N, C-alpha and C positions, 0 to 999 in steps of 0.2 A: 507719783513720787518725783521729787526734784532731782534732776540729773546734775551731778557735780563733776566738773572737769578741772584738773589742776595742772598748772605749768609754773615753773620757777624761772625767774629772770633776775639777774644781779646787776646792780649799778654800784660800783665800788668807789667810795669816797674815802681817801686815806686821812681821815681825821676823826676824832672821837666825838660823840654827842652826849651831852649830859641831860638827864631828864628824871624828874621825880624826886630827887634828893639834892640838898644843898650842901656843898663841901664846907668843912670847918674853916678852911683857909685857902689862900691862893695855891699853897703847895699841893692840896688835894686835887685842884684843877690840873696842875702840871703833871701830877702822877697819873691822871687819866680817869678820875672819878667823874661820872656823868652827873650833870646838874641841869636844871631847867630854870629859866628866868622869864618873867612876863612883864609886858607893859600893857597899856590900854589896847594897843593895836596889834602887837606882835608877841609871839611865843618863840623862845630860842632853846634849842637842845644842843649841848656842847660838852666837850671835855678838853683836855690840854692839846689835842691835835685837830679837832674839827668842831666847827660851829655852824649850825643851820638854823635860820630864822624863817618863820612862816607868818603870813597874814592870818590873823585869827578869824576874820570874817569868812574867808573862802579857802583857807588852807594852802594858798599859793606860796611857793618858795620865794623868799625875798632876798636871802643871803646864803651863800655857800662859801665858808671861809676856812682857809688853812690857818689854824691858830699858831702854828710854829713859825711860818713865814709872814704872818699878819696880812695875807693877801686874800681878798674876797673875789671869787671868780664871777659872781653875778650881783654885785652890790646894788641894792635898790631896784632889783628887777621888777618890771611890771608884767612879766610873763606868768603863766599858770603852771600847775603841776601835771595836769592830765587833760586829755580831750577824748570824747566819745564820738564815734561815727556810727549812726544808726540807719538801717534800711527799714523804713516803716511800711513796706508793701508786702511783706511775707513773714511767715514763721519758720520757713525752711532755709537753713544755712546754705544749702547747695543751690537754692534759687535766688539767693540774695546777691546784691551788687554793692561792693564797697564804695563805688564812685558813681552810682546811678542817680537819676533825677529825684528819687525818693530819699536820698541821703540827707540826714540832719546831723549837723556838727554841734556838739555841746562841750563847752570848755569849763574848767574849774573856776576860772576868774569870775564867772557869772552865777556861781552857785554859792549857797550859804552852807557853811560847815558847822557841825557841832563838835567841839573839841573836848576830848577826855585824855587823862594821863594814867598810865599804868606802869608800876614798877615791875621789872622783870628780874630774873635770877641774877643777871650780871649787869643790868643797866636800867634804862627807862624807854618807854614807848609813848609816842604821841599818836592819838587816834583821831582822824578827821572823818566824820560820817556825813554823807550827803543823801538826801532824798531828791532825786532828779525827776522833775515832771517832764513828760514827753508830749510834744505837740503832735498827736496822732489820733486815729479813729478811736482808740481805747482811751477815753477821757479820764478814766480812773487809774490808768497805767503809770508806772514810774520805774526808774532804774535806781537801785541802791548801790552806792559806791562807798566803800570803806578804805581809807588810805591810812596805813600804819607805818610810822617812821620809828625805827628802833636803833638806839646807839648803846653799845656796851662799854663797860669800864675798860680803859686801856686799849681799846680798839681804834683803828684809824679808818674804819669804814662804817657806813650806815646802811641799814636795810630798809628799803621802801617797798612795801607790799600793797597791792590793790586787790580787793575782792569786789567783783561785779555780780549783781543779781538782777536778772531781767524779769520785771513784773508787768511788762507791757505786751499785750497780745498783738499778733501780726507785726512783730518787730524783731529784728536781729541786730545785736551789737556786732558789727562786722569788724571794726577797727578800734583799737585803743592805743593812744599815744601817751606814753609815760614811762618812767618819770622824765619830765622835761627840765632841762637846764637852759632856760631862755635868758637872754641878756648877758651873755659872756663878754667880759671886758678885757681890754688889752692896754689900758692906760699905763699900767705899771710894768709893761713888758708883754710882747706878743707871745703866742704859743704856736708850736709846731703841732700838726695833727697827725697822730698815729692812726692810720686808716687801713685796716687789714683787707684791702681789696686784692683778692687772689693771694699771691705770695707776700703781699704787703707793700704799702706806699707811705711816704712821709711828705706832707705838704708844709712847706716853710711859711711862717707868718700867716697862719690860716685865718685868724680873726680879721686881720687887715684885708685879706683876700676877699672876704665877704663884705666888709664895711665899705671898701672902695670900689666895689662893682658899680657899673653904670646904672643898673636897675636892681630890682629885688629878686632876680632870678638866680643869684649866686648861691647855689646849694648843691649838696651831694646826697643822693639817696641810693642805697645799694642793699640788695636782699641777702639774707642768710637762710639756708645754706647755699652759698655762691650767688653772686661773685664774692660776697664777704666770706672770708675763710674762718673768721672767728667772731664771737659775739662780744667783742671788746673794742672800745674806742678810747683813745687817750689824747689829752692835751698836755704839752710839757715845754719847758724852756730850761735854761741852765741853772735855775734856782729851785724849781718845784715841778710837780706834775699833778694832774687830776685824771683819774681813770673811771670808766663807766662800762659795766658789762652786765649782760643778761645771762644768768646761769640756768639755762633751759636744757636739761639733759634729754628732753624729748625731741629736740631738734626741729621744732615747729618753724614754719615759714614766718619771717619777720623782716622788717626793713629798718636800717639805721639811717639817721638823718643828721646832717650838719649843714648849717648855713641859715638863710633867711626863709621863713615859712609864714609870711605875713599877707599873702595874697588870698583872695576869696577861695573858700573851700579848704584852706590849709589851717593847721591847728593854732597858729598864732595870729590869725586874721582878726582885726579889730581889737582895740584896747591895749595892744602892746606898742609902746613908744618905739620910734625908729631907732633910738639909741640902744634899744634892747633886742634888736632883730636877730642877732647871732645866737643860734640855738643848737643844742645837742639833745637828741632824743632817740627813742626806738618806737616804731609802729608795730604793735602786735596785732594779730588777726584771730581773736578768740572765737568769733562766730557764736555768740551766746544767744540762743533763742529763748522764747517765752518759757518761764519755769526753770531755766537753767542758771547756773552760776559758775564762776571761774575765778581762781586766785592766781595772781602774777606778782612776782617779787623782783625788785631791782636793788642792786647794791652800788653805792657810789663811794669813791675814796680819793684821798689826796696823799701826797708824799712830799717831803722836803728835800728829796734828791732831784737833781736837775737832769733827769733822763726818764725813760719809760719802763725800766726794768721792774720796779716795785709793783706796778699794776699788772704787768705780765706774769710775775710770780704769783700774785693773788689769783689770777685767772687760771694759770696752769694748775694751781692747787685744786681749784674747783673741778677742772677736767679730770684730774686723777681721783678725786673723791667721788665724782659721779660715774666713774668707770669708763670714761671716754678716753681710753688709752688701750694699749695692747701689749701683752706679755710676749717676750721673745721666745723662740723655740730653737732647737738644735740647728736648724737651717738658717734662721734669720739673725741669731745673736751676733755673729761677726761676719755677716754677709758683706761682700766687697763690691756688689753691683752686678750689672748685666750688660751684655752686648745685645744688639737688636738686629734681627734678620727679617727683612720683608720678603717672604718667599714668593708671594703672588700679589700683584697689584690688581685693583679693580679692573674688570673686563677679562679676568682669567689670564693676565699677562704673567707668566711663570718665570721665576729667576732661579729657584732652587727646589730640589725634590726632597722628599722625606728620606729616601735611600738612593743609592747610586743608580742613575739612569742616563741613557745616551741623550746628548743634547743639553745637559745641565752641567754647568761649571761647578756648582756648589750643592752639597747636601746639608741638611740641618746639623748633622754631627760634625762635618768638616769645618763649617763656620765656627761652631762652638770651640773646637779644638784649637783654632788659630788664636782665640782670645785667651786661652788658658795661660799662655806665656806671660800675660800681663797681670796675673793674679786674680782674674775675673773668670769665674767658672759657671756663671749662669747666663742663659740666653733667652730673650723674649722673642717668640715666634709670632710675627705679624703676617696676616694673609695666609695662614695655614689652611684655610677652609675654602670651599667652593666659592667662586666669584672673586676671592682675594680681598685685600685690604679695602675697606669702605664699600663693601658690596654684600648683598644678600643677608644682612643682619635681620633677625637673630636665628637664621637657619643653622649656621655653624656645622655644616656637614663636611666630612673628610673628602679631600679631593680624590679623584679616581684616575687610573691610567698607570703606565709603567713608572715605578718609583714612588707611587702614591697609594692611597687606600688605607683603611683602618689598620690592617696588619703591618703595613710598611711604617706607619706612624709609630705603632707600638715597638717595632723593631728598632727604629731610630732612637726612641727614648731609652730602650734597653742598652744599646751601644753607647749612647752618651753617658748613661749612669756608670757604665763600666770604665769610662774614661775620666770619671770624677766630675762630670757635668750635671747641672740641673737645668730644667726648662720651664718657662712660663708661657702660657698661650694667651693670645689677645682675645678679649671679649668686650664688646661695647654694651654696657648695661644701661644706656641712656636713650638710644634711638633705635628705630626700625627702618629698614630700607623698604620703600613702597613696592619694590619689585621682588622681594623675597617670597618664598613659598608660604612661609608662616603669615606674612602680612596679607596675602591674598586668599588665605583659607577662610571660608565662611564660618563665622562664630554663631550667628543667629539665622537659621534658615528661614524664619518667618519674615524677616525684613532684609536679608542679604548683607547685614553688617558683618565686616570682616574682623579678624583678630586685631589687625592694626587699628582699625577704627574704634573697636571696643576698648582697647588697652591704652589708647592715646590720652595724654593730658588734655583736659577740656577747660577752656577758658570760660569766664563769666558769661552767663546767658544760656549755657547749655542746659537742655532738659532731656529727661528720659523719653519724652514724647517726640524728640527730633527724628526726622526721617533720615534714611541712609544718605541722601543727597545733602542733608544739612550738616552732617558730622564734620565735614572738611572745614567748615567755617569756624569751628571752635578748636581746631587742632593747630599745633605749633610746628611749622615746617622749618627745616634746615637744609642748606645746600653747600656742598664742598667741591664744586667744580668737576664732578664726576658724570654730569649729565643726568643725574637722577635726584630725587628728593627723599629726605628722611623726615621722620616725625618723632617728636619727643614722647617717650612712653612714660606712663605712670608706674613707678616701681611697686605700687600696691595692687596693680592689676594681677590677678591670679594667672591669667593667660601668659602675660609677658614674663612674670616671675618663673613660671614653669619652663618656658623656653630657655631662659638663662640657666636655671638649675640643671635642666636636662643636658645642656651643652657642657657644663662643668663636669657632670658625672661621666659623660662619654670620654672626656679628656682624661679625667682621673683614672678611669678604668684602663686607659691605654698608656699610662705612665707619666702623665704630666705632673710637675712638682709645684706649680703655682699658676696664678692668673694675673695678667695685666688688665685692669678694668679701665678701658679708655673712656675719657670724658667725665668720669664719675666725679672728680674733684675740680673740674674746670668749667663745666657748663652750668648756666644759671638755673636755679630752682624756680618753680612756679606754683601758684595756687591751682588746685585741680577741683573742678566743680562737677565731676562725674561720681555721684554717690554709689553707683553700682560697684565701684572698685572696693568699697568697704572701709575706707579710711574715715575717721571720726568726723573730721571737718575738712574743708578745702585746704587748710593750712597744715594738716598732718600727713599729707600723702607721702612726702619724702621721708620724714622721720619714721613713720610706721612701716612704709613699704620696704625701705632698705634694711630695716631691722629684721623683718620677716624674711626677705630674700637672702640676706647673709647668714641668717640662722640655718636656712636650708642648705646653702652652699657649704657651710662649715661641716654639716653632717655628711654631705656627699664626699668631701675631701677626707674627712677623718675615718671613713671606712677603710682606707688603705693605711693611713699613718697620721699621727698628730703633727708631723713636721711638714709644713708647706708654707708657701709665701704668697701673699697678696700685695700687689702694688697697683697704683692708680695714677692716671694723669691728673695734674693739678695739685692743689693744696686746700684742705678743708678739714677742720677738727670734727665736723659732724660724723665723719666716717672712719676716724683713726681707731675706733674700737674694733672695726672690722678689717682694716687694711694696714699692713705693716709699714709700707713705704709710700710717702707722698712724692709723686714723680715729677712735679712741675709740668709746664707746657713746653715741649722741646723746641717749638718755633720761636720762643722768647728766651733768649739766653739769660743766664743768671745776672741779675742787676741791670738788665737792658731797659730801654725806655718803653713805656706803655703807649697806647694809641693817643693819649693826651699829651705826650711829650715828657711826662714825668718818669724818672727812673724808678724801677721797682726796688724795694728794699727787702730782700728775702730773709735778712737777719731777724725781722720782726716775728715771722711765723716759725723760723727755725729755732729761735730761743724759746718761744712760748708754748708751742704744741709738743706734747710728749710723744714723739713718733720719729721714725727714721725718714730722712729725705734723700732723694736720689741726686747725686752731684752731677750737674750738667755743665756745659761749656760756659765760660764767663763772657760777659759782654765785652766787645772790643777785641776778642781773640779769634783766631782762625784755626780751622781743623789742622791738627798736627803740631801747633805751637807748643813750646815747652811749658808755657804758663796757661794753657788752655783750661785746665781744671784747678788752677791755683786757688780761686775763691772757694770752690767746693772743698778743697783740701783744708783751707783755713777753718771751715765749719765741720771738719772730720766726717764728711759724707762718703758713702759708697758711690761708685761712678757709673755713668752711662757711657760704656766703652764700645769699641768695635776693633777689628783686627788692624785698623789703620791709625790708632791713637796710642803710640808707644809711650807717651809721657805717663799714662795710667800705670804702667808697670813700675815705674820709679816710685810713685806715690803709694801704691798698694804694698810695696816692699817695706815702706816705713810703718804702715798699719800693722804689718805682720810682726813688728818688733815689740809692740805693747798693745794690750787689749783696750787700754783707755780710749784710744781713737774711736773705736766703733761701738764701745759699750758704755762710755762715760756720758755725762750730762754736758751738752754744749751750753756755755753761759755767755757767749759773745764777748763783749768788752765790759761787762758789768764789773764795777769796782776796779777798773784798770784804765790806764792812759798811756799814750806813747808820745815821745818827744818829736817824732817825725810825722808830719801831716799826711804824707803820701804813702804811708804804710797801713794796709788793712790787716788787722790781726784778730784772733779769736782764742778763747780759752775753752778747754774741755776738761772737766773734773772727773776723776775716777769715782766709781760707785762707793769705794771704801774711804774716800776723801784723803788718800795718801799720795796722790799724784795729780799734777796739772799738766796738760799739754798746751803749750803756747806755740801756735803756728802763725806765720806772718808772710805777707806778700807785698813786695815793693812794686806797685803798679805804675811807678813813675818811669820816665825815660832817662833818668839819671841815677847814679849809684847812691846808696844810702850808707853813710858812715856814722858810727857811734850812736845809733838810735837806742833809746832805753824804754823799757816797758815797766811801769810800776803797778803792782797788784795789791789791792786792798783786801787782804785775806778775810778780815772781819766782815766786809760787805758780802762775801761769798759764804758766810757761816763757818769760816775756818779760822776764827780769831785765836783759837788755842793752838794753832800750828805755826811752824816756821819753816822756811826753805832750807834744806840741808844739802841739796845738790841740783845741778842743772847741766844737761848734756844735749848737744846739738845732734839730732838724729841722723842727718844725712852724712855727717863726717865722723861722728863719734867723739868729737872734741868736747872738753869741758867748757862751760860757759861761766863767765864772771857774773857775780851777783853781790849786791850789798843790801842786806835785809830782804825786803820784798821788791827791790829794783833789779831788773834783769838787763844786762847789756847784750843787745842783739849783735850777732856777727855782721860784719860788713856785707851788704847785699847789693848785687849787680842790679841793673835796671831789669824789671820784670822778674826779679829773683824771688825764691821761696826759701824759707827756713822753718824748722820745727824743733822745739826744745822740750824735752821731757824733764819736768821739775818734780823732785821728790820732796815730800813734806814729812815733818815729824812733830 
């Protein structure tokens, strides 16, 4: 029986495509009716918003045009639509090598396509069918590729799906690159690159950056899930945008590509003119063996707005439709953040005890109580276990001694709850410490392989026939200056999963209210070639593993109550179905520079991903500064506080005045502009669309006088509303407005304001 595997990917093009029917007049085209036109060499699918042309002979995309702005993103491209990477040495996906000596690269440019047309319920589809002959030992073998491009009436995005069928023995389709947008042009204006690396980055004049590089190595490649936090990439300028996303709700491993890929072994090698070297694509890892098939879908879209918000709204809608979001509960709905206590550092260096004990200045409950006065009633306990922070993972045993032990921990939780506090406990669901008891417990007595060796992520080349001594060569090590090594664990390993779930259950039974999952949304994903873990292919380890793990964790937590909170380090939409709060990486302040010198742009993910984000210190601020959390406040975020950050109390007191701050939808600056360049501002819209919070931060060293913010209510879907009042929340003063133009109060240097706007 043929094995069928399905994955959905979206490449969104905000333009309509016409196919299968001819409109009666130009007005039909403007209204969005899809039509198809043909010449001897090309076939074009378009509507009033989008036009896409393909080379008939091989199905390669020749043109990708915004019909509203009359701009073609890849006019006259010599690039292709897809590329196959085949390992012709094995039938086993787990023994294949995507980059080995047996790899064959086949591109659509060199294949002949059979083109057919199909009318759909709402538009037209073009179908390009390929019988790809493979140079392998199976002389009769071939790969069937079917590329279907669908454009619906009135829609600004096109769906490009690929169905692969492997009919070649001893061959695995390891990698598929598509849809490709090769030949991106900047003659009519360059584009900024929306690149969701971790919390997000923007690269200015991105096409020029690639074209003017000294060699052909100017490219960016990043994997999802992580370090890419979303399956969305965009190009935009002040006139228009183009967005490209993969709508894969299974969260399979993939890589996003931007730049030049014209060297040997890359998908644009040979045949692509130098002028067309700038490319945007996604590399999927389907691992389709003989007799198997797989379907992948990409959506591409364009917008005539000169920003990135339309593409992000499309992608956000996909996440919500796919269930990749999380419903708030009584604990999380208006949660204001947490303080952090590192009770014990690695090496058993103890700083706080569970309950009062001689020699300790702090207890867990005393620390939590000191933060209460700032309106933050949750505390995350780091280093609560034996060995302390960064040690003995995943044993997670309660510490022993006076003031410690399981009973003392439960007593601390009970006391804290009576004081109105809640507690999260630290767990690292990514690595194992090689010195932990669990890591050194023998898993297989016949060969001496330990739990850590069995459960670790395995890189390509690993085989079940490997000896114990060989395992280490295929494991991924990490080091954090603690004098020991850690290894990345496969979340689909039953042994590692059990260790994490057991730890959560122990904590929940002793009163914990939530878990902080360290590194979950910060550390890079990997392919795992250990078939014994049970994941379907090397690319599904993280998607399948964490789904199973969090399903079991949820059951363990729900035994006590349905109200609990999960937060995680980093940012990634792959896990927001399981985690309430994206926690950023605390060593990288909000908006700070990354290792390449480029500033992070957290507004990209904060706007797009339907989740809560933990407000951390802003770049350029110092601990205790009045504006330390100003940027987080602009985004209506709960805070990472501690007893020494009094500015948090002022901000949480504003949150307490209206639920819009913590429960509304943050829309950044969509449809809004400010007359003062040095003011950062953001909008948060209430769930009932009756209020807007406008928060602003003057990050300049000079005062700002008379600044105005104009809000395009129609752009926010509020075209039937008008502003009826505006109140400054810190002072209670009424604010002047004229239509949808708000006059900001005069702001001191590094000053903050917040205005509650009522609509009717």
